[in-house]
MMTF fields as JSON, N, C-alpha, C and O atoms, coordinates in Angstrom:
{
  "mmtfVersion": "1.0.0",
  "mmtfProducer": "UNKNOWN",
  "numBonds": 519,
  "numAtoms": 520,
  "numGroups": 130,
  "numChains": 1,
  "numModels": 1,
  "chainsPerModel": [1],
  "groupsPerChain": [130],
  "chainIdList": ["A"],
  "bondAtomList": [4, 2, 8, 6, 12, 10, 16, 14, 20, 18, 24, 22, 28, 26, 32, 30, 36, 34, 40, 38, 44, 42, 48, 46, 52, 50, 56, 54, 60, 58, 64, 62, 68, 66, 72, 70, 76, 74, 80, 78, 84, 82, 88, 86, 92, 90, 96, 94, 100, 98, 104, 102, 108, 106, 112, 110, 116, 114, 120, 118, 124, 122, 128, 126, 132, 130, 136, 134, 140, 138, 144, 142, 148, 146, 152, 150, 156, 154, 160, 158, 164, 162, 168, 166, 172, 170, 176, 174, 180, 178, 184, 182, 188, 186, 192, 190, 196, 194, 200, 198, 204, 202, 208, 206, 212, 210, 216, 214, 220, 218, 224, 222, 228, 226, 232, 230, 236, 234, 240, 238, 244, 242, 248, 246, 252, 250, 256, 254, 260, 258, 264, 262, 268, 266, 272, 270, 276, 274, 280, 278, 284, 282, 288, 286, 292, 290, 296, 294, 300, 298, 304, 302, 308, 306, 312, 310, 316, 314, 320, 318, 324, 322, 328, 326, 332, 330, 336, 334, 340, 338, 344, 342, 348, 346, 352, 350, 356, 354, 360, 358, 364, 362, 368, 366, 372, 370, 376, 374, 380, 378, 384, 382, 388, 386, 392, 390, 396, 394, 400, 398, 404, 402, 408, 406, 412, 410, 416, 414, 420, 418, 424, 422, 428, 426, 432, 430, 436, 434, 440, 438, 444, 442, 448, 446, 452, 450, 456, 454, 460, 458, 464, 462, 468, 466, 472, 470, 476, 474, 480, 478, 484, 482, 488, 486, 492, 490, 496, 494, 500, 498, 504, 502, 508, 506, 512, 510, 516, 514],
  "bondOrderList": [1, 1, 1, 1, 1, 1, 1, 1, 1, 1, 1, 1, 1, 1, 1, 1, 1, 1, 1, 1, 1, 1, 1, 1, 1, 1, 1, 1, 1, 1, 1, 1, 1, 1, 1, 1, 1, 1, 1, 1, 1, 1, 1, 1, 1, 1, 1, 1, 1, 1, 1, 1, 1, 1, 1, 1, 1, 1, 1, 1, 1, 1, 1, 1, 1, 1, 1, 1, 1, 1, 1, 1, 1, 1, 1, 1, 1, 1, 1, 1, 1, 1, 1, 1, 1, 1, 1, 1, 1, 1, 1, 1, 1, 1, 1, 1, 1, 1, 1, 1, 1, 1, 1, 1, 1, 1, 1, 1, 1, 1, 1, 1, 1, 1, 1, 1, 1, 1, 1, 1, 1, 1, 1, 1, 1, 1, 1, 1, 1],
  "groupList": [{"groupName": "MET", "atomNameList": ["N", "CA", "C", "O"], "elementList": ["N", "C", "C", "O"], "formalChargeList": [0, 0, 0, 0], "bondAtomList": [1, 0, 2, 1, 3, 2], "bondOrderList": [1, 1, 2], "singleLetterCode": "M", "chemCompType": "L-PEPTIDE LINKING"}, {"groupName": "SER", "atomNameList": ["N", "CA", "C", "O"], "elementList": ["N", "C", "C", "O"], "formalChargeList": [0, 0, 0, 0], "bondAtomList": [1, 0, 2, 1, 3, 2], "bondOrderList": [1, 1, 2], "singleLetterCode": "S", "chemCompType": "L-PEPTIDE LINKING"}, {"groupName": "THR", "atomNameList": ["N", "CA", "C", "O"], "elementList": ["N", "C", "C", "O"], "formalChargeList": [0, 0, 0, 0], "bondAtomList": [1, 0, 2, 1, 3, 2], "bondOrderList": [1, 1, 2], "singleLetterCode": "T", "chemCompType": "L-PEPTIDE LINKING"}, {"groupName": "ALA", "atomNameList": ["N", "CA", "C", "O"], "elementList": ["N", "C", "C", "O"], "formalChargeList": [0, 0, 0, 0], "bondAtomList": [1, 0, 2, 1, 3, 2], "bondOrderList": [1, 1, 2], "singleLetterCode": "A", "chemCompType": "L-PEPTIDE LINKING"}, {"groupName": "ASP", "atomNameList": ["N", "CA", "C", "O"], "elementList": ["N", "C", "C", "O"], "formalChargeList": [0, 0, 0, 0], "bondAtomList": [1, 0, 2, 1, 3, 2], "bondOrderList": [1, 1, 2], "singleLetterCode": "D", "chemCompType": "L-PEPTIDE LINKING"}, {"groupName": "GLN", "atomNameList": ["N", "CA", "C", "O"], "elementList": ["N", "C", "C", "O"], "formalChargeList": [0, 0, 0, 0], "bondAtomList": [1, 0, 2, 1, 3, 2], "bondOrderList": [1, 1, 2], "singleLetterCode": "Q", "chemCompType": "L-PEPTIDE LINKING"}, {"groupName": "PRO", "atomNameList": ["N", "CA", "C", "O"], "elementList": ["N", "C", "C", "O"], "formalChargeList": [0, 0, 0, 0], "bondAtomList": [1, 0, 2, 1, 3, 2], "bondOrderList": [1, 1, 2], "singleLetterCode": "P", "chemCompType": "L-PEPTIDE LINKING"}, {"groupName": "GLY", "atomNameList": ["N", "CA", "C", "O"], "elementList": ["N", "C", "C", "O"], "formalChargeList": [0, 0, 0, 0], "bondAtomList": [1, 0, 2, 1, 3, 2], "bondOrderList": [1, 1, 2], "singleLetterCode": "G", "chemCompType": "PEPTIDE LINKING"}, {"groupName": "ILE", "atomNameList": ["N", "CA", "C", "O"], "elementList": ["N", "C", "C", "O"], "formalChargeList": [0, 0, 0, 0], "bondAtomList": [1, 0, 2, 1, 3, 2], "bondOrderList": [1, 1, 2], "singleLetterCode": "I", "chemCompType": "L-PEPTIDE LINKING"}, {"groupName": "VAL", "atomNameList": ["N", "CA", "C", "O"], "elementList": ["N", "C", "C", "O"], "formalChargeList": [0, 0, 0, 0], "bondAtomList": [1, 0, 2, 1, 3, 2], "bondOrderList": [1, 1, 2], "singleLetterCode": "V", "chemCompType": "L-PEPTIDE LINKING"}, {"groupName": "LYS", "atomNameList": ["N", "CA", "C", "O"], "elementList": ["N", "C", "C", "O"], "formalChargeList": [0, 0, 0, 0], "bondAtomList": [1, 0, 2, 1, 3, 2], "bondOrderList": [1, 1, 2], "singleLetterCode": "K", "chemCompType": "L-PEPTIDE LINKING"}, {"groupName": "LEU", "atomNameList": ["N", "CA", "C", "O"], "elementList": ["N", "C", "C", "O"], "formalChargeList": [0, 0, 0, 0], "bondAtomList": [1, 0, 2, 1, 3, 2], "bondOrderList": [1, 1, 2], "singleLetterCode": "L", "chemCompType": "L-PEPTIDE LINKING"}, {"groupName": "CYS", "atomNameList": ["N", "CA", "C", "O"], "elementList": ["N", "C", "C", "O"], "formalChargeList": [0, 0, 0, 0], "bondAtomList": [1, 0, 2, 1, 3, 2], "bondOrderList": [1, 1, 2], "singleLetterCode": "C", "chemCompType": "L-PEPTIDE LINKING"}, {"groupName": "PHE", "atomNameList": ["N", "CA", "C", "O"], "elementList": ["N", "C", "C", "O"], "formalChargeList": [0, 0, 0, 0], "bondAtomList": [1, 0, 2, 1, 3, 2], "bondOrderList": [1, 1, 2], "singleLetterCode": "F", "chemCompType": "L-PEPTIDE LINKING"}, {"groupName": "TYR", "atomNameList": ["N", "CA", "C", "O"], "elementList": ["N", "C", "C", "O"], "formalChargeList": [0, 0, 0, 0], "bondAtomList": [1, 0, 2, 1, 3, 2], "bondOrderList": [1, 1, 2], "singleLetterCode": "Y", "chemCompType": "L-PEPTIDE LINKING"}, {"groupName": "GLU", "atomNameList": ["N", "CA", "C", "O"], "elementList": ["N", "C", "C", "O"], "formalChargeList": [0, 0, 0, 0], "bondAtomList": [1, 0, 2, 1, 3, 2], "bondOrderList": [1, 1, 2], "singleLetterCode": "E", "chemCompType": "L-PEPTIDE LINKING"}, {"groupName": "ASN", "atomNameList": ["N", "CA", "C", "O"], "elementList": ["N", "C", "C", "O"], "formalChargeList": [0, 0, 0, 0], "bondAtomList": [1, 0, 2, 1, 3, 2], "bondOrderList": [1, 1, 2], "singleLetterCode": "N", "chemCompType": "L-PEPTIDE LINKING"}, {"groupName": "ARG", "atomNameList": ["N", "CA", "C", "O"], "elementList": ["N", "C", "C", "O"], "formalChargeList": [0, 0, 0, 0], "bondAtomList": [1, 0, 2, 1, 3, 2], "bondOrderList": [1, 1, 2], "singleLetterCode": "R", "chemCompType": "L-PEPTIDE LINKING"}, {"groupName": "TRP", "atomNameList": ["N", "CA", "C", "O"], "elementList": ["N", "C", "C", "O"], "formalChargeList": [0, 0, 0, 0], "bondAtomList": [1, 0, 2, 1, 3, 2], "bondOrderList": [1, 1, 2], "singleLetterCode": "W", "chemCompType": "L-PEPTIDE LINKING"}, {"groupName": "HIS", "atomNameList": ["N", "CA", "C", "O"], "elementList": ["N", "C", "C", "O"], "formalChargeList": [0, 0, 0, 0], "bondAtomList": [1, 0, 2, 1, 3, 2], "bondOrderList": [1, 1, 2], "singleLetterCode": "H", "chemCompType": "L-PEPTIDE LINKING"}],
  "groupTypeList": [0, 1, 2, 3, 3, 4, 5, 6, 2, 7, 8, 9, 10, 0, 9, 2, 11, 4, 12, 3, 4, 6, 7, 6, 9, 1, 1, 13, 14, 3, 15, 13, 11, 7, 11, 4, 9, 3, 14, 1, 4, 15, 16, 3, 9, 0, 11, 9, 4, 7, 1, 7, 7, 6, 3, 11, 7, 13, 7, 17, 9, 6, 4, 14, 5, 6, 6, 3, 18, 6, 16, 6, 16, 7, 1, 10, 5, 14, 19, 11, 4, 11, 3, 9, 4, 4, 8, 3, 3, 3, 15, 1, 17, 12, 11, 15, 11, 7, 3, 2, 11, 3, 4, 6, 5, 6, 7, 15, 2, 18, 17, 9, 11, 8, 4, 6, 3, 7, 19, 6, 13, 12, 11, 2, 16, 3, 3, 16, 18, 7],
  "groupIdList": [1, 2, 3, 4, 5, 6, 7, 8, 9, 10, 11, 12, 13, 14, 15, 16, 17, 18, 19, 20, 21, 22, 23, 24, 25, 26, 27, 28, 29, 30, 31, 32, 33, 34, 35, 36, 37, 38, 39, 40, 41, 42, 43, 44, 45, 46, 47, 48, 49, 50, 51, 52, 53, 54, 55, 56, 57, 58, 59, 60, 61, 62, 63, 64, 65, 66, 67, 68, 69, 70, 71, 72, 73, 74, 75, 76, 77, 78, 79, 80, 81, 82, 83, 84, 85, 86, 87, 88, 89, 90, 91, 92, 93, 94, 95, 96, 97, 98, 99, 100, 101, 102, 103, 104, 105, 106, 107, 108, 109, 110, 111, 112, 113, 114, 115, 116, 117, 118, 119, 120, 121, 122, 123, 124, 125, 126, 127, 128, 129, 130],
  "secStructList": [7, 7, 7, 4, 4, 4, 1, 7, 1, 7, 7, 7, 7, 3, 3, 3, 3, 3, 3, 1, 7, 6, 6, 2, 2, 2, 2, 2, 2, 2, 2, 2, 2, 6, 7, 3, 3, 1, 7, 7, 7, 1, 1, 7, 7, 3, 3, 3, 7, 6, 6, 1, 7, 7, 3, 3, 3, 3, 3, 3, 7, 6, 6, 7, 7, 7, 7, 7, 1, 1, 7, 6, 6, 7, 7, 7, 1, 7, 7, 7, 3, 3, 3, 3, 1, 7, 6, 6, 2, 2, 2, 2, 2, 2, 2, 2, 2, 6, 7, 3, 3, 1, 7, 1, 1, 7, 7, 1, 1, 3, 3, 3, 3, 3, 7, 6, 6, 1, 7, 3, 3, 3, 3, 3, 3, 4, 4, 4, 4, 7],
  "xCoordList": [13.266, 14.355, 14.244, 13.739, 14.735, 14.689, 15.685, 16.757, 15.505, 16.465, 16.445, 15.403, 17.448, 17.665, 16.07, 15.293, 15.98, 14.511, 13.401, 12.574, 13.376, 12.401, 12.264, 11.224, 13.495, 13.792, 13.427, 13.723, 12.817, 12.598, 13.744, 14.851, 13.57, 14.795, 15.187, 16.237, 14.12, 14.165, 13.394, 12.815, 13.127, 11.744, 11.952, 12.91, 10.648, 10.169, 11.024, 11.005, 11.556, 12.095, 11.703, 11.839, 11.131, 10.629, 9.674, 10.281, 8.618, 7.622, 7.593, 7.364, 7.943, 8.508, 7.318, 7.072, 6.762, 5.727, 6.356, 6.994, 6.126, 6.579, 5.558, 4.434, 5.938, 5.37, 5.495, 6.063, 5.162, 5.921, 6.614, 7.609, 6.011, 7.258, 6.726, 5.527, 7.891, 7.567, 7.657, 7.792, 7.558, 7.227, 5.885, 5.658, 4.867, 3.446, 2.983, 2.321, 3.309, 2.648, 3.209, 2.601, 4.535, 5.225, 4.755, 4.503, 4.56, 4.182, 2.568, 2.204, 1.764, 0.379, 0.422, -0.248, 1.418, 1.467, 2.073, 1.812, 2.975, 4.031, 2.691, 2.343, 1.971, 1.312, -0.222, -0.858, -0.572, -1.601, -1.304, -2.211, -0.298, 0.434, 1.389, 1.936, 1.618, 2.749, 3.877, 4.509, 4.342, 5.811, 6.888, 6.706, 7.902, 9.094, 9.797, 10.017, 10.265, 11.154, 12.498, 13.186, 13.114, 14.731, 15.701, 16.894, 14.918, 15.601, 14.575, 13.348, 15.525, 14.56, 15.599, 16.717, 15.281, 15.841, 14.824, 13.629, 15.249, 13.88, 13.688, 12.849, 14.396, 13.64, 13.332, 12.869, 13.698, 13.184, 12.912, 13.502, 11.804, 11.928, 11.307, 10.351, 12.046, 11.9, 11.057, 11.291, 10.228, 9.452, 9.46, 9.323, 9.652, 10.054, 9.113, 8.59, 8.814, 8.229, 8.99, 9.88, 8.793, 10.072, 9.79, 10.329, 8.758, 8.574, 9.722, 9.782, 10.454, 11.467, 10.695, 11.312, 9.243, 8.449, 9.232, 10.236, 8.549, 9.061, 8.613, 7.432, 9.777, 9.61, 8.585, 8.086, 8.289, 7.342, 8.427, 9.164, 8.452, 9.367, 8.512, 7.381, 9.201, 8.468, 9.56, 10.098, 9.559, 10.748, 9.899, 8.892, 10.557, 10.41, 10.657, 11.544, 9.626, 9.509, 8.856, 7.754, 9.876, 10.011, 8.556, 8.186, 7.667, 6.672, 5.392, 4.626, 5.483, 4.897, 3.285, 2.927, 2.471, 1.281, 0.739, 1.125, -0.474, -0.756, -2.108, -2.607, -2.399, -3.18, -4.228, -4.438, -5.453, -6.787, -7.766, -7.676, -8.712, -9.892, -11.155, -11.567, -11.894, -11.426, -10.94, -11.262, -10.283, -9.476, -9.912, -9.898, -10.435, -11.307, -10.452, -10.941, -8.899, -7.942, -7.532, -6.731, -8.233, -8.07, -6.601, -6.403, -5.898, -4.495, -4.259, -4.456, -3.81, -3.654, -2.444, -2.419, -1.337, -0.046, 0.393, 1.337, -0.404, -0.305, -1.514, -2.438, -1.693, -3.129, -2.618, -1.9, -3.206, -2.501, -4.027, -4.946, -4.056, -5.431, -4.704, -3.588, -5.407, -4.83, -6.078, -7.17, -5.761, -6.773, -6.773, -5.775, -8.133, -8.441, -9.589, -10.614, -9.473, -10.781, -12.101, -13.088, -12.14, -12.899, -13.081, -12.698, -13.592, -13.411, -13.895, -13.514, -14.894, -15.374, -14.375, -14.458, -13.879, -12.744, -11.462, -10.783, -11.136, -10.004, -10.287, -9.272, -11.356, -11.953, -11.699, -10.907, -11.948, -11.885, -10.67, -10.496, -9.653, -8.416, -7.518, -6.611, -8.062, -7.285, -7.614, -6.723, -8.892, -9.496, -8.901, -8.696, -8.521, -7.819, -6.237, -5.483, -5.914, -4.221, -3.943, -2.824, -5.192, -5.159, -5.378, -5.065, -6.097, -6.572, -8.122, -8.705, -8.568, -9.893, -10.648, -10.139, -11.876, -12.678, -12.852, -13.258, -12.364, -12.477, -13.825, -14.244, -14.687, -16.114, -17.223, -17.576, -17.828, -18.733, -19.884, -20.747, -20.023, -21.038, -20.301, -20.338, -19.531, -18.431, -19.199, -20.429, -18.343, -19.123, -19.309, -18.804, -19.728, -19.909, -18.847, -18.815, -18.001, -16.859, -15.441, -14.529, -15.317, -14.27, -14.51, -15.622, -13.39, -13.514, -12.358, -11.308, -12.46, -11.616, -11.27, -12.159, -9.915, -9.578, -8.684, -8.332, -8.165, -7.165, -5.686, -6.094, -4.645, -3.673, -3.56, -4.256, -2.692, -2.23, -1.333, -1.041, -0.899, -0.402, -1.335, -0.959, -2.297, -3.153, -3.17, -3.695, -2.667, -2.712, -4.078, -4.372, -4.598, -5.973, -5.703, -5.101, -5.883, -5.878, -7.388, -8.35, -7.407, -8.487, -8.514, -7.567, -9.312, -9.479, -10.283, -11.385, -9.772, -10.656, -11.085, -10.571, -11.852, -11.877, -11.31, -11.576, -10.186, -9.317, -10.051, -9.469, -11.05, -11.465, -11.595, -11.486, -11.823, -11.816, -10.508, -10.579, -9.165, -7.917, -7.726, -6.68, -8.24, -8.22, -7.159, -6.852],
  "yCoordList": [-33.984, -33.627, -32.566, -32.893, -31.493, -30.348, -30.516, -31.046, -30.214, -30.207, -28.821, -28.172, -28.482, -27.167, -26.939, -25.989, -28.127, -28.192, -27.546, -26.869, -27.786, -27.275, -25.718, -25.101, -25.217, -23.718, -22.79, -23.132, -21.677, -20.733, -20.377, -20.663, -19.66, -19.536, -17.786, -17.209, -17.341, -15.715, -15.568, -16.593, -14.474, -13.976, -12.627, -12.051, -12.148, -10.863, -9.816, -10.113, -8.951, -8.096, -6.486, -5.641, -6.38, -4.822, -4.486, -4.661, -4.13, -3.601, -2.202, -1.503, -1.703, -0.557, 0.223, -0.194, 1.03, 1.733, 3.192, 3.971, 3.369, 4.534, 5.555, 5.222, 6.703, 8.075, 9.241, 9.098, 10.25, 11.418, 12.185, 12.834, 12.136, 12.438, 11.376, 11.166, 10.645, 9.953, 10.219, 9.366, 11.785, 12.125, 11.749, 11.063, 12.52, 12.204, 11.0, 10.633, 10.24, 8.76, 8.1, 7.735, 8.1, 7.345, 7.766, 7.024, 9.341, 9.596, 9.168, 9.249, 8.756, 8.499, 7.074, 6.78, 6.075, 4.639, 4.445, 3.459, 5.537, 5.197, 5.267, 4.362, 6.559, 6.757, 5.647, 5.413, 5.191, 4.662, 3.033, 2.355, 2.625, 1.182, 1.063, -0.011, 2.225, 2.007, 1.688, 0.705, 2.61, 1.791, 2.964, 4.079, 2.362, 3.44, 3.631, 2.724, 5.013, 5.175, 4.792, 5.362, 3.786, 3.11, 4.126, 4.407, 4.458, 5.26, 6.512, 6.525, 7.604, 8.786, 9.526, 9.672, 9.966, 11.008, 11.796, 11.516, 12.773, 13.487, 12.415, 12.671, 11.252, 10.295, 8.931, 8.047, 8.912, 7.535, 7.552, 8.315, 6.508, 6.42, 4.88, 4.398, 4.417, 2.764, 2.908, 3.735, 2.174, 2.318, 0.579, -0.318, 0.354, -1.037, -1.158, -0.132, -2.453, -2.523, -3.511, -4.081, -3.829, -4.466, -5.965, -6.727, -6.33, -7.763, -8.308, -9.534, -7.898, -8.554, -8.747, -9.21, -8.483, -8.58, -7.647, -6.957, -7.817, -6.942, -5.551, -5.222, -4.56, -3.327, -2.96, -3.798, -1.752, -0.899, 0.27, 0.803, 0.572, 1.273, 2.523, 2.393, 3.544, 4.449, 5.727, 6.719, 5.216, 5.68, 6.826, 6.552, 8.257, 9.312, 8.58, 7.749, 9.054, 8.397, 9.832, 10.335, 10.278, 11.309, 11.393, 10.251, 12.265, 12.446, 11.019, 10.544, 10.57, 9.505, 9.999, 11.171, 8.851, 8.991, 7.829, 6.664, 8.428, 7.11, 6.062, 6.528, 5.117, 4.273, 4.744, 5.632, 4.331, 4.9, 3.852, 2.626, 4.579, 3.554, 3.983, 5.107, 3.023, 1.835, 1.834, 2.754, 1.006, 1.044, 0.231, -0.975, 0.769, -0.361, -1.478, -2.544, -1.286, -2.244, -3.33, -4.234, -3.124, -4.086, -4.087, -4.867, -3.245, -3.006, -1.67, -0.46, -2.432, -1.746, -0.94, 0.157, -1.792, -1.493, -2.392, -3.174, -2.091, -2.867, -2.891, -2.191, -3.33, -3.25, -3.993, -4.993, -3.208, -3.564, -3.768, -2.962, -5.116, -5.339, -4.928, -5.372, -4.012, -3.992, -4.318, -3.766, -5.315, -5.984, -4.947, -4.351, -4.827, -3.789, -4.219, -4.689, -4.079, -4.623, -3.871, -4.402, -2.505, -1.541, -0.734, 0.421, -1.413, -0.635, 0.605, 1.367, 1.064, 2.456, 3.199, 4.394, 3.127, 3.707, 3.91, 4.935, 2.651, 2.685, 3.43, 3.71, 3.689, 4.735, 5.867, 6.485, 6.473, 7.627, 8.121, 9.306, 7.369, 7.649, 7.919, 8.741, 6.956, 6.944, 8.665, 9.393, 9.02, 10.145, 11.138, 12.173, 11.255, 12.094, 12.16, 13.055, 11.06, 11.387, 11.498, 11.552, 11.52, 12.232, 11.368, 11.603, 10.073, 9.361, 9.748, 10.76, 9.092, 9.409, 8.291, 7.211, 8.542, 7.305, 7.204, 8.023, 5.797, 5.575, 5.113, 5.397, 4.303, 4.404, 4.302, 3.584, 5.575, 6.259, 5.117, 5.59, 3.745, 2.78, 1.629, 0.509, 1.978, 0.732, -0.564, -0.593, -1.748, -3.047, -3.145, -2.157, -3.738, -4.14, -5.002, -5.27, -5.412, -6.084, -5.902, -6.64, -4.35, -3.761, -2.671, -2.386, -1.638, -0.333, -0.154, -0.746, 0.65, 1.066, 2.28, 3.132, 2.661, 4.214, 4.425, 3.527, 5.551, 5.927, 6.32, 7.314, 6.25, 6.857, 8.424, 8.829, 9.167, 10.519, 10.578, 11.687, 9.392, 9.533, 8.918, 8.908, 8.533, 8.033, 6.51, 6.083, 5.732, 4.22, 3.702, 3.905, 3.119, 2.19, 1.295, 0.288, 1.297, 0.131, -0.134, 0.599, -1.112, -1.855, -2.027, -2.696, -1.606, -1.95, -2.896, -2.861, -4.122, -5.332, -5.755, -5.249, -6.511, -6.728, -7.978, -8.972, -7.926, -8.808, -10.1, -11.181, -9.968, -11.552, -12.169, -13.365, -11.956, -12.637, -13.338, -14.291, -12.931, -13.5, -14.345, -14.914, -14.866, -15.998, -15.453, -16.163],
  "zCoordList": [6.506, 6.396, 4.985, 3.911, 5.248, 4.085, 3.056, 3.35, 2.151, 0.908, -0.016, -0.105, -0.576, -1.545, -2.087, -1.988, -2.636, -3.324, -2.667, -3.279, -1.214, -0.384, -0.254, -0.023, -0.445, 0.226, -0.968, -2.113, -0.723, -1.772, -2.448, -1.992, -3.703, -4.128, -4.012, -4.298, -3.572, -3.14, -2.22, -1.858, -1.598, -0.576, -0.874, -1.388, -0.368, -0.733, 0.31, 1.504, 0.01, 0.974, 0.964, 1.849, -0.46, -0.463, -1.308, -2.364, -1.612, -2.507, -2.464, -1.476, -4.057, -4.426, -5.222, -6.354, -4.855, -5.74, -6.342, -5.633, -7.458, -8.43, -7.994, -7.618, -8.046, -7.447, -8.176, -9.259, -7.917, -8.28, -7.419, -7.742, -6.037, -5.038, -3.989, -3.802, -3.239, -2.248, -0.909, -0.031, -0.702, 0.649, 1.28, 2.277, 0.249, 0.784, 0.906, 1.877, -0.124, -0.164, 1.261, 2.267, 0.941, 2.507, 3.645, 4.595, 3.624, 4.975, 5.422, 6.595, 4.444, 4.32, 4.977, 5.967, 4.22, 4.543, 5.954, 6.643, 6.379, 7.86, 8.794, 9.551, 8.597, 9.721, 9.561, 10.59, 8.544, 8.451, 8.875, 9.358, 8.704, 8.933, 10.058, 10.31, 10.791, 12.062, 11.56, 11.949, 10.475, 9.832, 10.27, 10.759, 9.951, 10.397, 9.276, 8.474, 9.116, 8.116, 8.183, 9.03, 7.333, 7.588, 6.558, 6.669, 5.75, 4.396, 4.121, 4.212, 3.74, 2.974, 2.289, 2.782, 1.237, 0.553, -0.379, -0.286, -1.276, -2.113, -3.265, -4.129, -3.338, -4.456, -4.135, -4.856, -2.826, -2.328, -0.881, -0.116, -0.422, 1.073, 1.111, 0.502, 1.877, 2.659, 3.937, 4.818, 3.944, 5.341, 5.785, 4.953, 7.279, 7.728, 8.862, 9.297, 9.448, 10.802, 11.518, 10.886, 12.77, 13.472, 13.575, 14.378, 12.54, 12.294, 11.408, 11.508, 10.751, 9.71, 8.606, 7.647, 8.404, 7.153, 6.032, 6.211, 4.957, 3.947, 3.752, 3.862, 3.397, 3.44, 2.432, 1.682, 2.421, 1.422, 0.949, 1.778, -0.279, -0.915, -1.726, -2.196, -1.758, -2.839, -3.566, -3.074, -4.757, -5.78, -6.69, -7.345, -6.589, -7.703, -8.95, -9.145, -9.894, -11.299, -12.028, -11.81, -12.917, -13.76, -14.354, -14.623, -14.633, -15.538, -15.145, -15.984, -13.612, -13.261, -13.666, -13.784, -13.833, -14.128, -13.338, -13.431, -12.327, -11.488, -12.428, -13.452, -12.059, -12.537, -12.57, -11.743, -13.622, -13.424, -12.674, -12.754, -11.935, -11.092, -11.434, -11.147, -12.123, -12.61, -13.961, -14.713, -14.304, -15.577, -16.442, -16.197, -17.752, -18.723, -19.003, -19.376, -18.817, -19.25, -18.163, -18.402, -16.821, -16.025, -14.984, -14.053, -15.339, -14.871, -13.833, -13.939, -12.933, -11.612, -11.206, -10.648, -11.643, -11.444, -10.103, -9.997, -9.323, -8.131, -7.137, -7.552, -6.276, -5.432, -4.235, -4.257, -2.93, -1.564, -1.244, -1.39, -0.748, 0.453, 1.734, 2.003, 2.57, 4.059, 4.82, 4.683, 5.661, 6.573, 7.773, 8.177, 8.303, 9.21, 10.201, 9.709, 11.644, 12.332, 12.395, 12.903, 11.829, 11.841, 10.171, 9.985, 9.299, 7.94, 7.916, 7.027, 8.963, 8.521, 9.732, 9.449, 10.398, 11.151, 10.555, 10.627, 9.852, 9.363, 7.812, 7.174, 7.32, 6.032, 6.657, 5.944, 7.61, 8.336, 8.463, 8.179, 8.886, 9.254, 7.782, 7.651, 6.701, 5.454, 4.872, 4.434, 4.977, 4.429, 5.358, 4.725, 6.666, 7.373, 7.103, 7.483, 6.393, 6.213, 4.561, 4.05, 3.867, 2.437, 1.305, 0.138, 1.888, 0.736, 0.043, 0.432, -0.733, -1.192, -1.607, -1.903, -1.632, -2.009, -3.576, -4.4, -3.699, -5.355, -5.729, -6.851, -4.757, -4.86, -4.037, -3.101, -4.895, -3.83, -3.367, -2.627, -3.676, -3.428, -2.865, -3.373, -1.647, -1.072, -0.863, -0.838, -0.699, -0.18, 0.925, 1.458, 1.599, 3.205, 3.813, 5.014, 2.952, 3.524, 3.246, 3.619, 2.23, 1.695, 1.368, 0.923, 1.52, 0.646, -0.309, -0.057, -1.442, -2.101, -2.039, -2.028, -1.985, -1.824, -2.641, -3.406, -2.661, -3.473, -2.723, -2.123, -2.448, -1.772, -2.317, -3.248, -1.689, -2.1, -3.479, -3.927, -4.145, -4.982, -6.21, -7.382, -5.864, -6.833, -7.066, -8.095, -6.239, -6.219, -5.285, -4.107, -6.123, -5.542, -4.324, -4.698, -3.285, -2.309, -1.733, -1.965, -1.078, -0.548, 1.088, 1.501, 1.976, 3.116, 3.215, 2.667, 4.092, 3.831, 5.803, 6.801, 5.745, 7.252, 7.469, 6.794, 8.819, 9.176, 9.577, 9.664, 9.759, 10.23, 9.248, 9.518, 7.941, 6.736, 6.394, 5.618, 6.946, 6.831, 7.661, 7.352, 8.772, 9.628, 10.747, 11.705]
}
């Protein structure tokens, strides 16, 4: 029997990333992840998929400064691990879409890249996620 105590208080509906211009970075993630634009204006973009999972949002912030990578303070502001079947192919696609490599010595089971707005993210082997 389920009780109110067993139910979550809230659920994640959207993760929003600060950026200088939501257009280019939202286009990058929409293309790479196969997401649809649910909302878009000059200050914000919301991407969704058909599963009902959390949306991915991008919001314009005046004087935005991207996090450094590597950051000696350890803060990244956010970090996405994107599970892929073929890391090399996914890396190539990300580079085509405007990402850059963050680490010239990538690991065998992951790659750190920088999205078009300066956010670091990882490509990881989908098999590691079960």
